[in-house]
Structure formats: structure tokens, C-alpha cells
C-alpha positions in Angstrom: 0.0 7.9 -9.2 1.8 6.2 -12.1 0.1 3.1 -13.3 2.0 -0.1 -14.2 2.1 -0.9 -17.9 2.9 -4.5 -18.7 2.9 -5.9 -22.2 2.0 -9.5 -22.9 4.2 -11.4 -25.4 1.4 -11.5 -28.0 1.3 -7.7 -28.0 5.0 -7.0 -28.3 4.5 -5.8 -31.9 2.1 -3.1 -30.8 2.8 0.4 -29.7 3.7 0.8 -26.1 3.3 4.0 -24.1 6.2 4.5 -21.7 6.3 7.8 -19.9 6.0 10.7 -22.4 7.7 8.8 -25.2 6.4 6.1 -27.6 8.6 3.1 -28.4 9.0 2.3 -32.1 10.2 -1.0 -33.5 13.9 -1.3 -34.3 15.8 -4.0 -36.1 18.8 -3.7 -33.8 20.7 -1.6 -36.4 21.0 1.9 -35.0 20.2 4.6 -37.5 22.5 6.9 -35.4 25.4 4.4 -35.6 25.5 3.7 -31.8 25.2 -0.1 -32.4 28.1 -2.5 -32.4 28.2 -6.0 -33.9 24.5 -6.0 -34.5 23.7 -5.6 -30.8 21.1 -3.2 -29.4 22.9 -0.1 -28.1 21.3 0.6 -24.7 22.2 3.4 -22.4 21.3 3.1 -18.7 21.1 6.1 -16.4 22.6 4.3 -13.4 23.4 0.9 -11.8 19.8 -0.4 -11.1 18.9 0.3 -14.7 22.2 -1.1 -16.0 21.6 -4.3 -14.0 18.2 -4.9 -15.6 19.5 -4.2 -19.1 22.4 -6.6 -18.7 20.3 -9.4 -17.1 17.5 -9.2 -19.6 19.4 -8.2 -22.7 22.4 -10.4 -22.2 24.3 -11.1 -25.4 21.8 -9.1 -27.5 22.6 -5.7 -26.0 25.6 -3.5 -25.6 25.0 -1.6 -22.4 26.7 1.6 -21.3 25.9 3.7 -18.2 25.8 7.4 -17.7 26.8 7.1 -14.0 30.2 5.7 -13.5 31.1 3.5 -10.5 31.7 5.6 -7.4 29.7 8.6 -8.6 26.8 9.6 -6.4 23.8 9.4 -8.9 21.9 12.4 -7.5 24.8 14.7 -8.1 25.6 13.6 -11.7 26.4 16.2 -14.3 26.4 15.4 -18.0 28.6 17.1 -20.6 27.3 18.2 -24.0 29.6 15.4 -25.5 27.8 12.8 -23.3 24.5 14.2 -24.4 25.6 13.8 -28.0 26.6 10.2 -27.5 23.3 9.5 -25.7 21.6 10.4 -29.0 23.3 7.4 -30.6 21.5 4.9 -28.4 18.9 2.5 -29.7 17.2 2.5 -26.3 17.6 4.6 -23.2 16.6 3.2 -19.8 16.3 5.7 -16.9 14.3 6.7 -13.9 12.8 10.1 -14.3 13.2 12.7 -11.5 16.0 10.8 -9.7 18.7 12.6 -11.8 17.7 16.0 -13.2 20.7 16.2 -15.4 19.8 12.9 -17.0 16.2 14.0 -17.5 17.4 17.0 -19.4 19.9 15.1 -21.5 17.2 12.4 -22.4 14.8 15.1 -23.5 17.5 16.6 -25.8 18.7 13.3 -27.2 16.1 12.7 -29.8 16.1 9.0 -29.2 12.7 7.4 -29.8 13.0 4.3 -27.7 13.0 5.8 -24.2 11.9 3.7 -21.2 11.1 5.6 -17.9 11.2 2.8 -15.3 9.0 5.0 -13.1 6.0 4.3 -15.4 6.4 0.6 -15.0 5.3 0.4 -11.3 3.3 2.6 -9.0 5.5 5.3 -7.3 4.6 6.5 -3.8 5.5 9.3 -1.5 7.6 8.5 1.5 8.6 10.7 4.4 11.9 10.7 6.1 10.2 9.2 9.1 8.1 6.1 9.1 6.4 6.9 12.4 2.9 8.3 12.2 3.4 10.4 15.4 6.7 11.8 14.3 7.2 15.5 14.4 8.0 16.3 10.8 8.1 20.0 11.5 11.2 19.5 13.6 13.1 18.1 10.6 12.7 21.1 8.4 11.9 21.1 4.7 15.2 19.5 3.8 13.8 16.1 4.9 10.9 16.1 2.4 11.7 13.3 0.1 11.0 15.1 -3.2 13.2 14.6 -6.2 11.0 16.8 -8.4 8.4 14.2 -9.1 5.5 15.7 -7.1 6.9 14.1 -3.9 7.2 10.6 -5.3 10.0 8.4 -4.0 12.0 7.0 -6.9 14.0 4.3 -5.0 11.7 1.5 -6.1 14.5 -1.0 -6.9 15.0 -1.5 -3.2 11.7 -3.3 -3.1 12.3 -6.6 -4.9 8.6 -7.0 -5.8 8.5 -3.5 -7.4 11.8 -4.1 -9.1 10.3 -7.3 -10.6 7.4 -5.2 -12.0 9.9 -2.9 -13.7 11.9 -5.9 -15.0 8.7 -7.1 -16.8 8.2 -3.8 -18.4 11.8 -3.5 -19.5 11.7 -7.0 -21.0 8.6 -6.1 -23.0 10.2 -2.8 -24.1 13.4 -4.5 -25.4 11.2 -7.0 -27.3 9.4 -4.1 -28.8 12.6 -2.3 -29.8 14.3 -5.6 -31.1 11.5 -8.0 -32.2 14.0 -10.5 -33.6 15.1 -11.4 -30.0 11.8 -10.8 -28.2 11.6 -14.5 -27.1 15.0 -14.4 -25.5 14.1 -11.1 -23.7 10.9 -12.7 -22.4 12.7 -15.8 -21.2 15.5 -13.8 -19.4 12.9 -11.6 -17.8 11.0 -14.6 -16.4 14.2 -15.9 -14.9 15.0 -12.6 -13.3 11.5 -12.1 -11.9 11.7 -15.6 -10.3 15.0 -14.7 -8.7 13.5 -11.4 -7.4 10.6 -13.4 -6.0 12.9 -15.6 -4.1 14.8 -12.5 -2.7 11.4 -11.0 -1.6 10.7 -14.2 0.3 14.1 -14.1 2.0 13.4 -10.6 3.2 9.9 -11.5 4.4 11.1 -14.5 6.3 14.3 -12.9 7.6 12.6 -9.8 9.0 9.3 -11.3 10.2 10.5 -11.7 13.8 12.7 -8.8 15.1 13.2 -7.1 18.5 12.7 -3.7 16.8 11.0 -2.5 13.7 12.9 0.8 13.4 16.1 1.5 11.6 18.0 4.8 11.3 19.8 5.7 8.1 21.6 8.7 6.6 19.8 8.4 3.3 16.0 8.1 3.3 16.0 5.8 0.4 14.4 2.7 2.0 10.8 3.7 2.2 9.6 1.0 -0.2 11.7 -1.6 1.5 10.4 -0.5 4.9 6.8 -0.6 3.7 7.1 -4.0 2.1 8.5 -5.7 5.2 6.7 -3.9 8.0 9.6 -1.7 9.2 9.9 2.0 10.1 12.6 4.1 8.4 14.1 7.1 10.2 16.2 9.1 7.7 18.7 11.6 9.2 19.2 13.8 6.2 16.4 13.0 3.7 17.6 13.0 0.1 21.1 14.3 0.8 23.0 11.6 2.8 25.9 14.0 3.5 24.0 17.0 4.9 24.4 17.9 8.5 21.3 17.0 10.6 19.8 19.9 12.6 20.1 19.9 16.4 16.3 19.4 16.6 16.5 16.3 14.3 19.4 14.9 16.3 17.4 15.3 19.5 14.4 13.7 17.8 16.4 10.7 16.7 17.9 10.2 20.1 14.4 9.9 21.4 13.4 7.5 18.7 16.5 5.3 19.3 15.7 5.0 23.0 12.0 4.4 22.5 12.4 1.8 19.7 15.5 0.0 21.0 17.5 1.1 18.0 21.1 -0.3 18.1 22.6 0.9 14.8 22.9 4.0 12.6 23.2 3.0 8.9 25.3 4.8 6.3 25.9 4.1 2.6 29.2 3.3 0.9 29.0 6.1 -1.8 28.4 8.9 0.7 30.5 7.8 3.6 29.8 7.6 7.3 30.3 11.2 8.5 26.6 11.9 9.4 26.1 8.4 10.9 29.1 8.8 13.1 27.9 12.2 14.3 24.6 10.7 15.5 26.2 7.4 16.8 28.7 9.4 18.9 25.8 11.3 20.6 23.7 8.3 21.2 26.2 5.5 21.9 24.9 3.5 18.9 26.9 1.4 16.4 27.2 2.1 12.7 26.9 -0.2 9.8 26.2 -0.2 6.0 22.8 -0.2 4.4 23.4 0.3 0.7 20.8 2.0 -1.5 22.4 0.3 -4.4 22.8 3.4 -6.6 26.2 2.1 -7.7 28.6 -0.7 -7.2 32.3 -0.1 -6.3 35.1 -2.2 -4.8 33.8 -1.0 -1.4 30.3 -2.5 -1.9 29.3 -5.5 0.2 28.7 -7.6 -2.9 29.4 -7.7 -6.7 25.9 -7.2 -8.0 22.3 -6.3 -7.0 21.5 -9.7 -5.4 24.7 -9.9 -3.3 24.4 -6.4 -2.0 20.7 -6.8 -1.2 21.5 -10.0 0.8 24.2 -8.0 2.6 21.5 -5.4 3.4 19.2 -8.1 4.8 22.0 -9.6 6.9 22.8 -6.1 8.4 19.2 -5.3 9.0 18.7 -8.6 10.8 21.7 -7.9 13.0 20.6 -4.4 13.8 16.9 -5.2 14.4 17.6 -8.3 16.5 16.0 -10.9 14.2 15.1 -14.1 15.8 
């Protein structure tokens, strides 16, 4: 299991082990020329990393993202040109195993200041089903939630408490890479962590009293969220939200829906509602959005992480019969 590595302010000038790469101090002037106007040139792999970089770095960083809005992060392919540009970064912030193409490009980039968010909190393994008595054999191997990280689920940002742990590590890492602005990074991190703590409380209070604890979703990305708030996730298609569920899995979910008083099948905006509609049609259930927040588009139910997470909470409360 990965162990959280947090760096107190007094130790920001020391060496920090982040994943397999060691961060080295940087004045903010990129030796590779990727920096503009004296800002730290930071490349984020996808939206949750971009959000942290922008909220913590603010005016001191120039943030670019490898995954453009509307692109499903798991399917991202990176061109040699993009890999070359990646090498001009002062800092790279990514989540290892979520995007194999990014992992490869980062390894080839030669950038010294690399932050793997997965090393900043404990990653866990989550099955597609949250029920202990569930027949996983009926699902088939495609429902094993393994992104190449020894079965560890990378979707930690959907748990506000774990996302806060990552934010602390990112703030410390930016202070290490850019000591001149370490105090600002520390202050911005503290503000963000407080906001994430408030969001965590909203979820706890909002999902404390519900008629059902089970939710069905096309993308089994909500294991951390379910664990944090005492819910049971039933993923239709494991890591691939657009794959067709097997007849056995459909039958299994029909039984779960009846037993646990499920009212809604959730789908995500980036992948569409094809699979959710297929199950809803057979079970007479409704469909709604539960966004894994892997990207923000004009179809998202909110303009940023906090707005979309609060929309997720509202949709879960409605589906689960919150009192």
C-alpha cells in the first residue's frame, strides 16, 4: 500500500521522495525554456490534477493539461510532439496507472520535478460491487478494477478527505520546486483543504439518512466515495463505462435493484448514457448523472470540482431517498 508523504513547512528545503522521482529545488526559471513570465511551468495529466495545480499555484504557476476537455482520460494517446513539450515542464503532476500513455510519456520526459499523486495518500483496491455476498464470478474479469497498479483504484479525488491529503502533498511539492513562493503555496493549500473538509461534512450529513445505501453506476469509479460515506457501489462495466454488460451481470443487477430498493442507474457525461439506458430499460429504473470528474465540459453539472461534486451529492440524495 502506498504511504502518504506529507512535508511540513520547515522541511520544504529538504529532499522529498515522490514516487520513483526525487524533487529538486527550482528557482522558477525553467532550464528547458517551458516557463513564461517567471511562472512555474506545470503540466497536469488531467482535470483533478489541473484543479489542484491552479488552486494551489494560482498566479505563480502556468498550468497546462495533457487531457483536453471532452476527452476520456483512460483512452488518452500522446503524440511524440506532446512528449517533447512535456519535457519543457518545471513540474509534472499526474496519477500513475490511471493513464498508461501518460506514464510512458512522463518516464521519457526527463523532467526532475515529477509528482505522482498516488504516493500522497493510501490507494486501495475496490471491486465493481460493494456487496460482500456479491457473485463476482458472474461479472467476468472485465469488472476487476485494475488500472495496472496491482489492483489499486486510482479514483481518489472522489473522496474529498483523500483529495485533501493529495492537496497537502502537492502544496509541499510546489514549495520545494519554487521556494520563493513556498509561503503562498502553503497558504493556498490550507484554504483548499478547509474547503474540502467542508465538502466532506456536506456529504456525511447529506447521506447519513437514506432509504437505500446502494447505487448502480456505469463506471466503477466511486469506490472511495462509497466507502467514505457508508454506501455500496454496483458498477455495471468496471473500468470501461461504455462496454456492454454481460447477460449474467444484467440479471445480477436486476436482483440487486429489487433487493436494495434502487431507483436510478447513473451514467457519466464523458461516456454517455448508452449502458445505463440498457439496464434502466430492462429494470424500469430512472437514469441520472454521477460524474467521476475526470474532465469538465459544457455538459458538466458545474464549472469546477466543487460544483460538480455538490451536483453528485444532490443526485445521490435523490436516488437514495435521503431524509
